[in-house]
C-alpha positions as CSV (number, residue, x, y, z in Angstrom):
1,M,40.5,-38.7,81.1
2,I,37.0,-40.2,80.1
3,D,35.2,-41.9,83.1
4,A,31.7,-42.5,84.0
5,K,31.2,-38.9,84.9
6,T,32.2,-37.6,81.3
7,R,29.5,-35.5,79.9
8,L,29.1,-35.9,76.1
9,L,28.8,-32.9,73.5
10,A,28.6,-33.3,69.6
11,I,27.8,-31.7,66.4
12,I,25.2,-33.1,64.1
13,G,24.8,-32.3,60.3
14,D,25.0,-33.5,56.7
15,P,27.8,-33.2,55.8
16,V,29.9,-33.0,59.0
17,E,33.2,-34.7,58.4
18,H,34.8,-31.2,57.7
19,S,33.7,-29.7,61.2
20,K,36.5,-28.3,63.2
21,S,34.1,-28.2,66.3
22,P,35.5,-31.2,68.1
23,A,38.9,-29.8,68.1
24,M,37.7,-26.3,69.3
25,H,35.2,-27.5,72.0
26,G,37.8,-30.0,73.2
27,Q,40.3,-27.0,73.9
28,F,37.5,-25.2,75.6
29,A,36.9,-28.3,78.1
30,E,40.7,-28.5,78.5
31,L,40.8,-24.6,79.4
32,C,38.2,-25.0,81.8
33,G,39.1,-28.1,83.4
34,D,35.5,-29.6,82.4
35,N,34.8,-33.2,82.3
36,M,33.4,-33.2,78.8
37,V,34.0,-34.7,75.5
38,Y,32.8,-33.6,72.0
39,T,32.4,-35.5,68.8
40,A,30.6,-35.4,65.6
41,F,27.7,-37.4,64.4
42,H,26.7,-37.6,60.7
43,V,22.9,-37.3,60.5
44,T,20.7,-37.0,57.5
45,R,17.5,-35.6,57.5
46,D,15.5,-38.6,57.6
47,R,17.3,-39.7,61.0
48,L,17.0,-36.1,62.9
49,A,14.2,-37.3,64.8
50,D,16.0,-40.3,66.0
51,A,19.2,-38.1,66.8
52,I,17.3,-36.0,69.2
53,T,15.5,-39.1,70.7
54,G,18.9,-40.4,71.2
55,M,20.0,-37.2,72.8
56,R,17.3,-37.7,75.3
57,A,17.9,-41.5,76.0
58,L,21.6,-41.1,76.2
59,G,21.7,-37.9,78.4
60,I,23.7,-36.2,75.9
61,R,24.6,-32.7,77.5
62,G,24.6,-30.7,74.3
63,L,24.5,-30.6,70.6
64,N,25.4,-28.1,67.9
65,V,23.2,-28.4,64.9
66,T,24.5,-27.5,61.5
67,A,23.0,-27.8,57.9
68,P,20.4,-28.9,57.0
69,H,18.8,-29.1,60.2
70,K,18.6,-25.6,62.0
71,F,15.2,-25.1,61.1
72,D,13.5,-28.7,61.4
73,V,15.3,-29.3,64.8
74,L,12.8,-27.0,66.3
75,Q,9.9,-29.4,66.3
76,Y,11.5,-31.8,68.5
77,L,12.6,-29.6,71.3
78,D,10.9,-28.8,74.6
79,E,11.7,-25.1,74.7
80,I,13.1,-22.8,72.3
81,S,14.9,-19.2,73.5
82,E,13.2,-16.0,72.3
83,E,15.9,-15.3,69.9
84,A,15.9,-18.5,68.3
85,R,12.1,-18.8,68.0
86,L,12.5,-15.1,66.4
87,F,14.9,-16.3,64.0
88,S,13.3,-19.8,63.2
89,S,16.8,-21.3,63.7
90,V,18.4,-23.4,66.3
91,N,22.2,-24.3,66.1
92,T,22.7,-25.2,69.8
93,V,20.6,-27.8,71.8
94,V,21.1,-28.1,75.7
95,N,19.9,-30.9,77.6
96,E,18.7,-29.7,81.1
97,N,17.7,-33.0,82.9
98,G,16.0,-34.3,80.0
99,R,14.5,-31.0,78.8
100,L,15.8,-29.9,75.5
101,I,16.3,-26.4,75.1
102,G,17.0,-24.5,71.7
103,Y,19.3,-21.6,71.2
104,N,20.8,-19.7,68.2
105,T,24.6,-18.6,68.5
106,D,25.2,-18.0,65.0
107,A,23.8,-14.6,64.7
108,D,25.7,-13.1,67.4
109,G,28.7,-15.1,66.6
110,F,28.8,-13.9,63.0
111,Y,28.2,-10.3,64.1
112,R,31.1,-10.4,66.7
113,S,33.4,-11.6,64.0
114,L,32.6,-8.8,61.9
115,L,33.2,-6.3,64.6
116,R,36.4,-8.0,65.6
117,A,37.7,-7.4,62.0
118,G,36.4,-3.9,61.8
119,I,33.6,-4.4,59.7
120,T,30.5,-2.4,60.7
121,I,27.0,-3.1,59.4
122,E,25.1,0.1,60.9
123,G,24.2,2.3,58.0
124,K,25.7,0.1,55.2
125,D,24.3,-1.5,52.1
126,V,24.7,-5.3,52.6
127,L,24.4,-8.0,50.1
128,I,24.1,-11.6,50.7
129,F,24.3,-14.6,48.5
130,G,22.3,-17.5,49.6
131,A,19.0,-17.8,51.8
132,G,19.7,-21.0,53.6
133,G,19.6,-21.7,57.4
134,A,22.2,-19.4,58.3
135,T,20.8,-16.5,56.5
136,Q,17.6,-15.7,58.1
137,P,19.1,-15.1,61.8
138,V,22.1,-12.9,60.1
139,C,19.5,-10.7,58.2
140,M,17.4,-10.1,61.4
141,R,20.5,-9.4,63.5
142,F,21.7,-7.0,60.7
143,A,18.3,-5.3,60.5
144,M,18.1,-4.9,64.2
145,N,21.6,-3.5,64.4
146,G,20.7,-0.8,61.9
147,A,21.9,-2.0,58.4
148,K,20.8,0.6,55.8
149,S,19.6,-2.1,53.2
150,I,19.9,-5.9,53.0
151,T,19.6,-7.6,49.5
152,V,19.4,-11.4,49.6
153,I,20.1,-13.2,46.2
154,N,19.3,-17.0,46.0
155,R,19.5,-19.5,43.2
156,T,15.8,-20.2,44.0
157,K,14.2,-16.6,44.4
158,E,11.2,-18.2,45.9
159,R,13.4,-19.1,48.9
160,A,14.7,-15.4,49.1
161,E,11.1,-14.1,48.8
162,R,9.9,-16.3,51.8
163,L,12.7,-15.2,54.0
164,R,11.8,-11.3,52.8
165,D,8.4,-12.0,53.9
166,Y,9.3,-13.6,57.3
167,V,11.8,-10.9,58.2
168,K,9.0,-8.1,57.2
169,S,6.3,-10.1,59.4
170,A,8.8,-10.4,62.3
171,I,10.3,-7.0,62.5
172,G,8.8,-5.0,60.0
173,Y,12.0,-4.7,58.0
174,E,12.0,-4.8,54.0
175,I,14.6,-6.9,52.5
176,E,15.3,-6.7,48.7
177,T,15.5,-9.9,46.5
178,E,17.0,-8.3,43.5
179,M,20.3,-6.2,43.2
180,K,19.4,-2.7,42.8
181,L,22.5,-1.0,43.8
182,S,25.6,-0.7,41.8
183,H,27.8,-0.7,44.9
184,Y,27.4,-2.7,48.3
185,D,29.5,-2.0,51.4
186,V,29.4,-5.5,52.8
187,V,29.0,-8.6,50.5
188,I,28.5,-12.1,52.1
189,N,28.6,-15.4,51.1
190,T,26.3,-18.0,53.1
191,T,26.2,-20.6,50.4
192,A,28.4,-23.8,50.0
193,A,29.9,-22.4,46.8
194,G,33.5,-22.6,47.4
195,M,33.5,-25.5,49.7
196,H,34.2,-29.2,48.8
197,P,33.3,-30.7,46.6
198,Q,32.5,-26.8,45.1
199,I,36.2,-26.0,45.3
200,G,36.6,-23.0,42.7
201,V,32.9,-22.2,42.4
202,L,31.7,-18.5,42.9
203,P,28.4,-17.7,44.5
204,Y,27.5,-15.5,41.8
205,E,28.7,-15.2,38.3
206,D,29.3,-11.1,38.0
207,L,31.2,-10.0,40.8
208,S,32.8,-7.0,39.0
209,F,31.0,-4.6,41.5
210,I,33.4,-5.6,44.2
211,D,36.1,-3.1,44.8
212,E,38.5,-1.5,47.4
213,K,35.5,0.1,49.3
214,T,34.0,-3.4,49.8
215,A,34.2,-5.7,52.6
216,A,33.7,-9.3,51.3
217,V,33.0,-12.1,53.9
218,D,32.4,-15.8,53.5
219,M,30.9,-18.1,55.8
220,I,33.0,-20.8,54.8
221,Y,36.5,-21.5,56.9
222,N,37.5,-24.7,54.9
223,P,39.2,-23.9,52.5
224,W,40.8,-20.9,54.2
225,E,40.4,-18.8,51.0
226,T,37.6,-19.6,48.9
227,A,37.5,-18.5,45.0
228,F,35.1,-15.7,46.1
229,L,37.4,-14.4,48.8
230,E,40.4,-14.6,46.4
231,L,38.5,-12.9,43.4
232,A,37.3,-10.1,46.1
233,R,41.0,-9.8,47.5
234,K,42.4,-9.3,43.9
235,Q,39.9,-6.8,43.2
236,G,41.0,-4.4,46.4
237,A,38.3,-5.7,48.8
238,K,38.8,-6.3,52.6
239,T,38.0,-10.0,53.0
240,L,37.2,-12.4,55.9
241,N,36.6,-16.1,56.1
242,G,34.2,-17.9,58.4
243,L,36.8,-18.7,61.2
244,G,35.8,-15.8,63.4
245,M,32.3,-16.8,63.2
246,L,32.9,-20.5,63.8
247,I,35.0,-19.4,67.0
248,Y,32.5,-16.8,68.4
249,Q,29.4,-19.1,68.0
250,G,31.3,-22.1,69.4
251,I,32.3,-19.9,72.5
252,L,28.6,-18.6,73.1
253,A,27.5,-22.3,72.6
254,Y,30.1,-23.8,75.0
255,E,29.2,-21.6,77.8
256,L,25.4,-22.7,77.4
257,F,26.6,-26.3,77.6
258,A,29.1,-25.6,80.5
259,G,26.9,-23.0,82.5
260,H,30.0,-20.8,83.3
261,P,32.1,-18.3,81.1
262,L,35.2,-19.3,79.1
263,P,38.5,-17.4,79.9
264,E,39.0,-14.0,78.3
265,N,41.8,-15.4,75.9
266,A,39.5,-18.5,74.7
267,Y,39.4,-16.8,71.1
268,E,43.0,-16.1,70.6
269,L,44.1,-19.6,71.9
270,T,41.4,-21.1,69.6
271,E,42.3,-19.2,66.6
272,E,46.0,-20.2,67.2
273,L,44.9,-24.1,67.4
274,L,42.6,-24.0,64.2
275,C,44.9,-22.1,62.3
276,K,47.9,-24.6,62.9
């Protein structure tokens, strides 16, 4: 029951109407008996500063930050965790008595989802489509966890090259921006291709190199199976959508909001809820 002591959590982004985060975090609060509610705010780029000011003014306890704000939000925060600063990406903001602290739970959330599905990165050749806000943290996590090679392909090559240069300067790992191998062990889509209104769109024209030795992963979870995953499945690949990443990054974010751990069965219960 909402009362004067209820703390507010929310997700901000553009678009945000498709988000399952309100349902997920609502269940987290219910599991723990926390007096918190979670909603979604559509925030365009030109209103981001206003939204963060509003977080301070209204005493909003926590925000999840989704595209396109994960980099731009850094400039409005009082403190940024070491990992989020290294990744240059914040997806979680916690309000500690008016002091706004930024964290990144995307990279660890995504990595945990891969491990849960039996997909390993160490010693593997990884191909990533897209160089947006979620890609840089994932690249750096993969590099730090022993990927043999990482190749990032983006529609605008200059953006992939900027990502390459940043990772090189930050941790000394060399990312490729052109496909030089005939086979990749793990192929990941981080773009919006396949999500409404781009239903049926592929992130790359020629995916014939994907086969039964490939793990194909999409960060999109709505629709459940994108055109990319459908094609990969038909070519024999192991496939995984973005639901696991959503749940794991959400668990990590909620624990920062609440200041305590979730029950061990939180993942299974949340997966059941979101798959209904």
